[in-house]
C-alpha positions in Angstrom: -72.1 298.5 42.1 -70.8 296.7 45.2 -72.4 298.0 48.4 -69.1 299.2 49.9 -68.3 301.4 46.9 -71.7 303.0 47.1 -71.3 303.7 50.8 -67.9 305.3 50.6 -69.3 308.1 48.5 -72.1 308.9 50.9 -72.0 312.4 52.1 -74.1 314.5 54.5 -74.3 318.1 55.4 -73.4 319.1 59.0 -74.7 322.2 60.8 -72.0 324.8 61.3 -72.8 325.0 65.1 -72.8 321.2 65.5 -69.6 321.2 67.5 -67.7 323.8 69.5 -64.4 325.1 68.3 -61.5 322.9 69.3 -59.0 323.9 72.0 -55.7 322.3 71.2 -54.2 323.4 74.6 -56.7 321.5 76.6 -55.8 317.9 77.4 -58.5 315.3 76.5 -59.2 312.3 78.7 -62.0 309.8 79.0 -62.6 306.2 80.2 -63.6 303.3 78.1 -64.8 299.8 79.0 -66.4 296.7 77.3 -67.1 293.0 77.5 -68.1 293.2 81.2 -69.4 292.2 83.6 -69.1 288.5 82.4 -68.9 287.1 85.9 -70.4 287.7 89.4 -67.0 289.0 90.6 -66.9 291.5 87.7 -70.5 292.5 88.4 -69.4 293.3 92.0 -66.5 295.4 90.8 -68.9 297.6 88.9 -71.5 298.0 91.7 -71.8 301.2 93.7 -70.6 302.1 96.2 -68.0 299.5 97.1 -66.9 298.0 93.7 -63.3 298.6 93.0 -63.8 299.7 89.4 -66.9 301.8 90.3 -64.8 303.6 92.9 -61.9 304.1 90.5 -64.1 305.6 87.9 -65.7 307.9 90.5 -62.3 309.0 91.7 -61.2 309.8 88.1 -64.5 311.7 87.5 -64.0 311.4 83.7 -65.8 313.8 81.4 -67.1 310.7 79.4 -67.3 307.0 80.0 -67.8 304.9 76.8 -69.2 301.4 77.2 -68.5 299.3 74.0 -71.2 296.8 74.6 -71.5 293.2 75.9 -72.8 294.1 79.3 -73.3 290.4 80.0 -71.7 287.1 79.1 -73.1 285.4 76.0 -74.7 282.4 77.9 -76.7 284.5 80.3 -80.4 285.2 79.5 -81.6 288.2 77.5 -84.7 288.8 79.6 -86.0 292.3 80.3 -85.0 292.4 84.0 -81.4 291.6 83.2 -81.3 294.4 80.6 -82.8 296.8 83.1 -80.3 295.9 85.8 -77.3 296.3 83.6 -78.6 299.6 82.2 -79.0 300.8 85.8 -75.4 299.7 86.6 -73.9 301.3 83.6 -75.8 304.5 84.2 -74.5 304.8 87.8 -70.9 304.4 86.9 -70.6 307.9 85.6 -74.0 309.5 85.8 -75.2 311.5 82.8 -71.8 311.3 81.1 -71.9 307.8 79.6 -72.1 306.7 76.0 -73.2 303.1 75.3 -73.0 301.3 72.0 -74.4 297.7 71.6 -72.5 294.5 71.4 -73.5 291.1 70.0 -74.2 289.6 73.5 -76.7 292.4 74.0 -78.9 291.3 71.1 -77.6 289.3 68.1 -76.7 286.3 70.2 -80.0 286.1 72.1 -81.3 283.4 69.8 -78.7 280.7 70.7 -79.7 277.1 71.5 -77.8 277.5 74.8 -80.5 279.6 76.2 -83.4 278.1 78.2 -85.5 281.0 76.7 -84.5 282.0 73.3 -85.4 285.4 71.8 -85.8 286.9 68.3 -82.7 289.0 68.0 -84.5 291.8 66.2 -87.1 292.0 69.0 -84.2 292.3 71.5 -82.6 295.0 69.4 -85.9 296.9 69.5 -86.1 296.6 73.2 -82.5 297.6 73.7 -83.0 300.7 71.7 -86.1 301.6 73.7 -84.3 301.1 77.0 -81.0 302.7 76.4 -81.8 305.4 73.8 -85.5 306.3 73.3 -86.8 306.1 76.8 -83.4 306.4 78.6 -84.8 307.1 82.0 -81.3 307.6 83.5 -80.4 310.1 80.8 -77.0 308.6 80.1 -75.6 311.4 78.1 -77.4 314.5 79.5 -74.2 316.3 80.7 -72.0 315.6 77.6 -71.9 319.0 76.0 -72.6 319.1 72.2 -73.5 315.4 71.9 -75.6 314.7 68.8 -77.2 311.5 67.5 -77.6 310.3 64.0 -81.0 311.0 62.5 -82.7 307.7 61.8 -80.0 305.7 63.7 -80.2 306.7 67.4 -77.4 304.4 68.6 -74.7 306.4 66.8 -73.4 309.4 68.7 -70.8 312.2 68.1 -69.4 314.8 70.4 -66.2 316.9 70.9 -63.8 317.3 73.8 -61.2 320.0 73.3 -59.4 319.3 70.1 -60.7 315.8 69.7 -63.9 314.6 67.9 -65.3 311.3 69.1 -68.0 309.1 67.6 -69.6 305.7 68.3 -70.8 303.3 65.6 -73.1 300.3 66.1 -71.0 297.4 64.9 -71.7 294.1 66.8 -69.8 290.9 66.6 -71.2 287.7 64.9 -70.0 289.0 61.6 -71.9 292.3 62.1 -75.1 290.3 62.7 -74.8 288.5 59.4 -74.5 284.9 60.7 -76.3 282.6 63.1 -79.7 284.2 62.4 -81.7 281.5 64.2 -85.1 283.0 65.1 -85.6 286.2 63.2 -86.7 286.3 59.6 -83.4 286.0 57.7 -84.3 288.7 55.2 -85.3 291.1 57.9 -82.1 290.6 59.8 -80.0 291.1 56.7 -82.0 294.2 55.8 -81.2 295.5 59.2 -77.5 294.7 58.7 -77.5 296.5 55.3 -79.1 299.6 56.9 -76.6 299.5 59.8 -73.7 299.4 57.3 -75.2 302.3 55.4 -75.8 304.4 58.6 -72.3 303.7 59.9 -70.7 304.7 56.6 -72.7 307.9 56.6 -71.9 308.7 60.2 -68.2 308.0 59.6 -68.2 310.4 56.7 -69.8 313.0 58.9 -67.3 312.5 61.6 -64.3 313.3 59.4 -66.2 316.2 57.8 -66.7 317.9 61.2 -63.1 316.8 62.3 -61.4 318.9 59.7 -60.7 321.7 62.2 -59.9 319.2 65.0 -56.5 317.7 65.9 -57.6 314.0 66.4 -60.5 311.6 66.0 -61.7 308.7 68.1 -64.0 306.0 66.7 -65.6 303.5 69.2 -67.6 300.4 68.6 -68.0 296.8 69.8 -66.7 294.3 67.2 -63.1 293.4 66.5 -63.2 294.3 62.8 -59.5 293.4 62.5 -60.2 289.7 63.2 -61.5 288.5 59.9 -61.4 285.8 57.2 -59.1 286.9 54.4 -60.9 284.6 52.0 -64.3 286.2 52.4 -65.3 289.0 50.0 -67.0 292.3 50.9 -70.7 292.0 51.6 -73.0 293.1 48.7 -76.7 293.0 48.0 -76.0 289.8 46.1 -73.9 288.2 48.8 -75.1 289.2 52.3 -74.0 286.3 54.4 -70.9 284.5 53.0 -68.9 287.7 53.2 -66.7 289.7 55.6 -69.2 291.8 57.5 -66.5 294.3 58.5 -64.5 294.9 55.3 -66.6 297.8 54.1 -66.2 299.8 57.4 -62.6 298.7 57.8 -61.6 300.0 54.3 -63.5 303.2 54.9 -61.8 303.9 58.2 -58.4 303.3 56.5 -59.3 305.6 53.6 -60.6 308.4 55.9 -57.6 308.1 58.3 -55.2 308.4 55.4 -56.9 311.5 54.1 -57.2 313.0 57.6 -53.4 312.6 58.3 -53.9 313.4 62.0 -54.1 310.9 64.9 -57.0 308.5 64.7 -57.9 306.0 67.4 -60.2 303.0 66.8 -61.4 301.5 70.0 -63.2 298.1 70.2 -63.7 295.0 72.3 -65.1 291.6 71.4 -61.8 289.7 71.5 -59.2 289.0 74.2 -55.9 290.4 72.9 -55.7 293.6 75.0 -53.4 295.9 73.2 -52.7 299.4 71.7 -50.8 299.4 68.4 -50.7 300.7 64.8 -52.2 298.0 62.7 -51.1 299.4 59.3 -47.5 300.5 58.8 -48.6 302.5 55.7 -51.1 304.5 57.9 -48.9 305.5 60.9 -51.5 308.0 62.2 -54.1 305.2 62.7 -54.1 303.5 66.1 -56.1 300.6 67.4 -57.0 299.8 71.0 -58.6 296.5 72.0 -59.8 297.1 75.5 -59.6 294.8 78.5 -62.5 292.5 79.4 -63.8 289.3 77.9 -62.7 287.3 81.0 -59.0 287.7 80.5 -58.1 291.3 81.7 -60.5 292.6 84.3 -60.0 296.3 84.0 -61.2 299.4 82.2 -59.0 302.0 80.4 -58.3 305.7 80.9 -57.2 307.3 77.7 -55.3 310.6 77.5 -55.1 312.2 74.0 -52.2 314.5 73.1 -52.4 315.2 69.4 -49.1 317.1 69.5 -47.2 313.9 70.3 -47.1 312.4 66.8 -45.2 309.3 68.0 -47.6 308.5 70.9 -50.7 310.6 70.7 -52.8 308.2 72.8 -51.7 307.1 76.3 -53.7 304.2 77.6 -53.6 302.7 81.1 -55.8 300.6 83.3 -57.8 302.1 86.2 -56.9 299.2 88.5 -53.6 298.3 86.9 -51.9 301.6 85.9 -49.5 299.9 83.5 -49.7 301.1 79.9 -51.6 298.9 77.4 -49.5 296.2 75.8 -48.0 297.2 72.5 -48.3 293.7 71.1 -51.6 291.9 70.5 -50.7 288.5 72.0 -52.8 285.7 73.3 -50.1 284.6 75.7 -52.6 283.1 78.1 -52.8 280.2 75.7 -49.4 279.1 76.8 -47.8 279.7 73.4 -47.7 283.4 72.6 -48.2 284.6 69.1 -48.6 288.0 67.5 -51.7 288.8 65.6 -51.1 290.1 62.1 -53.5 292.3 60.2 
């Protein structure tokens, strides 16, 4: 049986007291960011106490800040001290109310030939988990009520705010870690990718199980799963590299959103077409936000969730530029705008 079919049928029990009862009358808001800082100027914007973005987040005082990964540009080194510094910076943006999920620059790409010192990507993943999740000296999520983490896969988190259930998945770029494996043992890296897929599918199933009594769901991760090669098949145990590393989770999100039939927002980074839109006309309750960052749009988003507004349940603005997120995914900075089709 193909791997994605097996994963779709994964189920898991959820404790009855896992989440508080939803309150549909309470507005839900949070802040999300990703793919930054990539430059010295962006680093300064995030530094306390004078960075413009840091001050904006402090003024908003959001219940939760989500960082979608890529806390550094791909060409910068992956040494321990750089990781510690960015962990410190992220933790101080919204103390004890920050959820981080890893991006490809944070571990899978640390073996590139462009680095003076190259790293085994799996070793960097181990260190990243230790710093941000196991040790977590800054206690990133301490004050997020009801937050739970997936047993056996500590990066994945879930919590509820009002009538909205939110979850993070660990989905990095670089075809979900299935290509450009340059220093790790290839079999070990692909085993890690298979286990990540299995864990993400299980966590997604759990999310929609606990969300039955909620009014909306939010799913956050790093990779742009909507940017893919149509010619590549789904990944299986027989084909683990020459495949679309995102098709399984993309199809599962589509299936679950269709069954849920209430507003669902997928949030990601990893590509530069900042936009909020509905990627599938046949699934009108499914929305997709590609956040600012990645050099082009230097900002972070505040998101307001109003499940009662079926036409526009998710209002997204920048914290520096209060304009709403673009409704068209366009790379207009290339000089010849075009619309991305999915």
